[in-house]
N, C-alpha and C positions, 0 to 999 in steps of 0.2 A: 699634805697630811695623809699618812697611810691609812688611818682608821676612819677617814671621812667618807662615808658612803652616800652623801648627798650630792657630791659632785658627779659629773658624767663619768669620769674615770673610775671613781670609787664605786659607782652603781654598776658599771660594767664588770669590775672585779667581783662584786657581790653576786651578780647574775651568773657569772661563770662558776663560782664556788657552789652556789645552790644547785645549779643544773648538774655539775659533776658529782656532787655528794649523792643526789638522788639517783642519778644514772648508774653509779657504782652499786646501788642497792636494787637495781632492776625496775626503777620507776621512771615514767615519762612525765617530767615536770617542765612546764613552759614558763619562762620568765620574760616579761616585757618591761622595757624602760620607757617611761613617759616623762617628757620634758615638762617640768612645772614652771610656774611663773616666778617672778621676783617676790621674795618675802622680806619685808622690812626688818623683822626680828632676826633673820639670818644675815641680812645685808647682802644677799646674793640670790641667784636663781637656784632651783633644786631639780634633781632628777628623782622621780618616784620609781620604786621597784615593785612590780605587781606580778603575781604568779597565779597558777591554777591550783595552788595548795588550798586545802580547806582546813582551817584551824591548825595550820602548820603541817598537815599530813597530805601526801599525794592522793589523788582521787583514782588513779589507775596505774597499773604496772605495764612495762613494755611487753610482758608475756601476753597481754590481751591483744597485741597486734600481730601475733604469729599467724 
């Protein structure tokens, strides 16, 4: 399923999209994938996507690393 971001493959696609989006705008955003456990409601395991965004906004830009 293309829009399923809970699978490992979907989470990896989402990670790449988030990092590329903010990189193009000059921000250093780090996204980590955390393997979650099995959820009975989903009937599968999940992969969590976590980042250093604060309320959906980057905390620093790449210009700060010059």
